[in-house]
C-alpha positions in Angstrom: -140.2 -2.4 -191.9 -141.5 0.4 -189.7 -141.9 4.0 -190.8 -139.0 6.3 -190.5 -138.8 8.6 -187.4 -141.4 11.3 -187.5 -140.9 15.0 -187.0 -141.8 16.3 -183.5 -145.6 16.2 -183.2 -148.7 16.0 -181.0 -151.3 13.3 -181.4 -154.8 14.7 -181.9 -157.0 11.9 -183.2 -157.2 8.1 -183.2 -159.6 6.1 -185.4 -159.8 2.5 -184.5 -161.5 -0.1 -186.7 -161.8 -3.7 -185.7 -163.4 -6.4 -187.9 -164.1 -10.0 -187.2 -165.4 -12.8 -189.3 -167.4 -15.7 -187.9 -168.8 -19.0 -189.3 -172.2 -19.6 -187.7 -173.6 -22.9 -186.6 -176.5 -22.4 -189.1 -174.0 -22.3 -192.0 -174.3 -18.5 -192.4 -171.4 -16.0 -191.9 -171.3 -12.9 -189.7 -168.9 -10.1 -190.4 -168.7 -7.5 -187.6 -167.1 -4.1 -187.6 -166.5 -1.6 -184.8 -165.3 2.0 -185.4 -164.3 4.6 -182.9 -162.9 8.1 -183.3 -161.2 9.6 -180.2 -159.7 13.0 -179.7 -157.0 14.0 -177.3 -158.6 17.3 -176.5 -162.1 18.4 -175.3 -164.8 19.2 -177.9 -167.7 21.6 -177.4 -170.8 19.6 -178.2 -174.3 20.7 -177.5 -175.9 17.3 -177.9 -173.6 15.5 -175.4 -172.8 18.5 -173.2 -169.2 18.3 -174.4 -166.9 15.4 -175.4 -163.9 14.9 -173.1 -160.5 13.8 -174.3 -160.4 10.0 -174.7 -164.2 9.7 -175.1 -165.5 8.4 -178.4 -166.8 11.1 -180.7 -168.0 8.4 -183.0 -168.7 4.8 -182.1 -170.5 2.6 -184.6 -171.1 -1.2 -184.9 -172.1 -3.2 -188.0 -173.0 -6.8 -188.4 -173.5 -8.2 -191.9 -174.8 -11.8 -192.2 -174.0 -13.6 -195.5 -174.8 -16.9 -197.2 -172.3 -19.0 -199.1 -172.8 -16.9 -202.2 -171.8 -13.7 -200.4 -175.3 -12.4 -200.5 -176.4 -10.4 -197.5 -179.3 -12.1 -195.6 -179.3 -9.7 -192.6 -177.7 -6.4 -191.7 -177.6 -4.5 -188.4 -176.0 -1.1 -187.6 -175.8 0.6 -184.2 -174.5 4.1 -183.3 -173.5 4.2 -179.6 -171.7 7.6 -179.7 -172.1 10.5 -182.2 -171.8 14.2 -182.2 -175.5 14.8 -183.1 -178.7 13.4 -181.7 -180.0 12.5 -185.2 -177.1 10.2 -186.1 -178.4 7.0 -184.6 -181.8 7.4 -186.4 -180.2 6.3 -189.7 -179.0 2.9 -188.7 -182.2 1.1 -189.6 -181.6 1.9 -193.3 -178.8 -0.7 -193.4 -181.5 -3.4 -193.5 -181.8 -2.2 -197.1 -178.6 -4.1 -197.9 -180.3 -7.4 -197.5 -180.2 -9.1 -200.9 -177.1 -7.4 -202.2 -174.2 -9.7 -203.1 -170.6 -8.7 -202.2 -168.7 -9.0 -205.5 -168.9 -7.3 -208.8 -171.1 -4.2 -208.5 -171.0 -4.2 -204.7 -170.0 -0.5 -204.4 -172.6 0.6 -206.9 -175.4 -1.4 -205.1 -174.2 -0.1 -201.7 -174.2 3.5 -203.0 -177.8 3.2 -204.4 -179.0 2.3 -200.9 -177.0 4.2 -198.3 -174.8 6.9 -200.0 -174.7 10.5 -198.8 -177.8 11.6 -197.0 -179.3 8.1 -197.2 -176.8 6.7 -194.8 -173.9 7.4 -192.4 -170.4 8.3 -193.7 -168.7 6.4 -190.9 -170.8 3.2 -191.2 -170.3 3.4 -195.0 -166.6 3.6 -194.6 -166.7 0.2 -192.9 -168.3 -1.5 -195.9 -165.1 -1.8 -198.0 -163.3 -3.5 -195.1 -166.3 -5.6 -194.4 -166.3 -7.0 -198.0 -162.5 -7.8 -197.7 -163.0 -9.5 -194.3 -165.9 -11.5 -195.7 -163.7 -12.8 -198.4 -160.8 -13.5 -196.0 -163.2 -15.3 -193.6 -165.2 -17.3 -196.1 -162.9 -18.3 -199.0 -160.9 -21.1 -197.2 -163.9 -22.9 -195.7 -165.9 -22.5 -198.9 -163.2 -24.0 -201.0 -162.8 -26.9 -198.7 -166.6 -27.4 -198.7 -166.7 -27.3 -202.5 -163.8 -29.7 -202.8 -165.5 -32.2 -200.6 -168.8 -31.8 -202.4 -167.6 -32.3 -206.0 -164.0 -33.1 -206.7 -164.6 -33.1 -210.5 -165.9 -29.6 -210.7 -163.3 -26.8 -210.3 -164.3 -23.9 -208.1 -162.4 -20.8 -209.3 -161.3 -18.8 -206.2 -162.7 -15.2 -206.1 -159.2 -14.0 -205.2 -158.0 -14.6 -208.8 -157.6 -11.3 -210.6 -158.6 -9.4 -207.4 -155.2 -7.6 -207.4 -151.8 -7.6 -209.2 -150.4 -10.4 -207.0 -153.3 -12.7 -207.8 -153.3 -12.1 -211.6 -154.3 -15.2 -213.5 -151.1 -15.0 -215.5 -148.8 -14.4 -212.5 -146.5 -16.6 -210.4 -148.8 -16.6 -207.3 -151.7 -18.2 -209.2 -149.3 -20.5 -211.0 -148.0 -21.7 -207.7 -151.2 -21.9 -205.6 -153.9 -22.5 -208.2 -152.1 -23.9 -211.3 -155.4 -25.2 -212.7 -156.5 -21.5 -213.2 -153.1 -20.2 -214.4 -153.3 -18.4 -217.8 -149.7 -17.4 -218.4 -147.6 -18.3 -221.4 -146.9 -21.9 -220.3 -150.6 -22.5 -220.1 -151.1 -22.3 -223.8 
């Protein structure tokens, strides 16, 4: 259902974020994110001699490479457009994410490495969606891989208890993963 009709207004800003997940031929996983901020009006900017309407104020790219355990084995960030000359110089710090696992404690570990003055606000904003897209990209193939490898051992999906809909005592888990259901009938 779309939003209701808005009051008369003028568009000033568009932030676009696109994320893609890839399974690599070497059995690793790439999650790529691209962010742009675009204004509908000109901006005075000393570093870029002004920024015209429709031109990206911010344009950042990130690629996180993961293994099957959701551990970062490589990270790359690039800033193509920014309002200040110094902005692109921080991108190399994202290599510090290598070794961190997406999962419990992800945000804390991320903040220790790249929060505030240690990183880029815009690149950091991509890390939450990157984690979500990593899960969405990897969970199906990993479950199929695990099922083929060892039918006897259950592989609890990471999605269980990740939100209200996937509560281990709810109907969604009961329907899709009855072996992990912990509702009243399970007792």
